[in-house]
C-alpha positions as CSV (number, residue, x, y, z in Angstrom):
1,X,-15.4,13.9,12.1
2,X,-16.8,11.4,9.1
3,X,-15.0,12.3,5.7
4,X,-17.1,13.1,2.9
5,X,-17.3,10.6,0.0
6,X,-15.3,12.1,-2.7
7,X,-12.9,12.7,0.0
8,X,-12.8,8.7,1.0
9,X,-13.0,8.3,-2.6
10,X,-9.6,10.5,-3.3
11,X,-8.0,8.5,-0.3
12,X,-8.6,5.3,-1.8
13,X,-7.6,5.9,-5.3
14,X,-3.9,7.4,-3.4
15,X,-3.6,4.2,-1.5
16,X,-3.4,2.0,-4.5
17,X,-1.6,4.8,-6.4
18,X,1.7,4.4,-3.5
19,X,0.6,0.7,-3.0
20,X,1.3,0.1,-7.1
21,X,4.1,2.7,-6.7
22,X,5.8,0.4,-3.9
23,X,4.9,-2.5,-6.3
24,X,6.9,-1.0,-9.1
25,X,9.9,-0.7,-6.1
26,X,10.1,-4.6,-5.4
27,X,11.0,-6.1,-8.9
28,X,14.1,-2.6,-8.7
29,X,14.7,-4.2,-5.2
30,X,15.1,-7.7,-6.5
31,X,17.0,-7.1,-9.8
32,X,19.3,-5.9,-7.2
33,X,19.6,-8.1,-4.5
34,X,19.0,-11.9,-7.0
35,X,19.3,-12.4,-10.7
36,X,18.0,-15.7,-10.7
37,X,14.7,-14.0,-9.3
38,X,14.6,-11.0,-11.1
39,X,15.1,-13.8,-14.0
40,X,12.4,-15.4,-13.2
41,X,10.0,-12.6,-12.1
42,X,11.3,-9.2,-14.5
43,X,11.4,-5.9,-13.5
44,X,8.4,-4.9,-13.8
45,X,5.4,-5.6,-11.2
46,X,2.6,-5.4,-13.2
47,X,4.6,-7.7,-16.7
48,X,5.1,-10.3,-14.0
49,X,4.5,-13.6,-15.6
50,X,1.8,-15.4,-14.2
51,X,2.7,-18.4,-13.4
52,X,4.9,-17.2,-10.8
53,X,2.4,-14.2,-9.5
54,X,0.5,-16.2,-8.5
55,X,3.3,-18.6,-6.7
56,X,3.2,-18.2,-2.8
57,X,7.5,-17.4,-3.4
58,X,7.1,-14.1,-4.2
59,X,4.5,-12.6,-2.0
60,X,6.5,-13.8,0.8
61,X,9.3,-12.2,-0.4
62,X,7.1,-9.0,-1.0
63,X,5.8,-9.2,2.9
64,X,9.9,-9.2,4.0
65,X,10.1,-6.3,1.5
66,X,7.6,-3.6,2.8
67,X,8.1,-4.9,6.6
68,X,12.1,-5.3,6.5
69,X,13.8,-3.0,3.6
70,X,10.9,-0.6,2.4
71,X,11.8,2.6,3.2
72,X,9.1,5.3,3.4
73,X,10.4,8.6,1.1
74,X,11.0,11.8,2.1
75,X,8.4,14.2,2.1
76,X,6.1,11.0,3.2
77,X,4.6,10.9,7.0
78,X,6.6,8.8,8.8
79,X,10.1,9.7,6.3
80,X,13.2,7.5,6.7
81,X,11.2,4.8,8.7
82,X,9.4,1.9,7.9
83,X,6.1,0.7,6.8
84,X,3.7,-0.2,10.1
85,X,2.7,-3.1,10.2
86,X,-1.1,-2.6,9.3
87,X,0.3,-0.3,6.1
88,X,2.2,-3.4,5.1
89,X,-0.3,-5.9,5.5
90,X,-3.1,-3.6,3.3
91,X,-0.2,-2.8,0.8
92,X,0.4,-6.9,0.3
93,X,-2.9,-7.0,0.4
94,X,-3.3,-4.8,-2.7
95,X,-0.8,-6.1,-4.1
96,X,-1.9,-9.5,-4.2
97,X,-5.6,-8.7,-5.5
98,X,-3.5,-6.3,-7.8
99,X,-2.3,-9.3,-9.4
100,X,-5.5,-11.5,-8.7
101,X,-7.0,-9.3,-11.6
102,X,-4.9,-9.4,-13.9
103,X,-5.1,-13.2,-14.0
104,X,-9.1,-13.3,-12.8
105,X,-9.5,-14.5,-16.0
106,X,-7.4,-17.1,-17.1
107,X,-7.1,-20.4,-18.6
108,X,-3.4,-21.3,-17.7
109,X,-3.8,-24.6,-15.8
110,X,-1.1,-24.0,-13.3
111,X,-2.6,-20.7,-11.5
112,X,-5.7,-21.0,-9.3
113,X,-7.0,-18.2,-7.6
114,X,-8.0,-19.6,-3.7
115,X,-9.4,-18.9,-0.3
116,X,-5.9,-18.1,0.5
117,X,-6.5,-19.4,4.4
118,X,-6.0,-22.9,3.2
119,X,-1.8,-21.8,2.8
120,X,0.5,-21.8,6.0
121,X,1.9,-18.3,4.9
122,X,-1.3,-16.7,4.3
123,X,-3.4,-14.2,6.4
124,X,-7.0,-15.5,6.5
125,X,-8.4,-12.4,4.2
126,X,-5.5,-12.6,1.1
127,X,-6.5,-15.0,-2.1
128,X,-4.3,-15.3,-4.6
129,X,-2.4,-18.1,-4.6
130,X,-0.7,-20.8,-6.5
131,X,-2.4,-24.9,-7.5
132,X,1.3,-26.1,-7.4
133,X,2.0,-24.9,-3.9
134,X,-1.1,-26.5,-2.5
135,X,0.0,-29.0,-4.2
136,X,3.9,-29.2,-2.4
137,X,2.2,-28.4,0.4
138,X,-0.1,-31.4,0.9
139,X,3.5,-33.8,-0.8
140,X,5.7,-32.5,2.7
């Protein structure tokens, strides 16, 4: 059965809203386990400094958080369990797109938006990586 377009649009809004909620839980988790990373990234998702928001290191940590640490809240389908690989991948991608949108008009030289398939840790459809990460991997 096909959903009406208004319902589909609302489902998309809800999915993005939930992803942002999970994204905001990530810095809180990091604050509990790594003061060094918290010093770099801060404690609010939408305030992560550009130089770190564009660095694949943070997305490696987010991937681990989504797959191994995050537990679905009570009152939701799958409560007490982990995200499915499909949902974790969608959320990871949405978090990258969120940060990409924040810095799409950046003049910061260290930040470069490019096709992530050039980076060995990224899925082909993800698009935010740092130029410095690219340089590091090419010098290794």
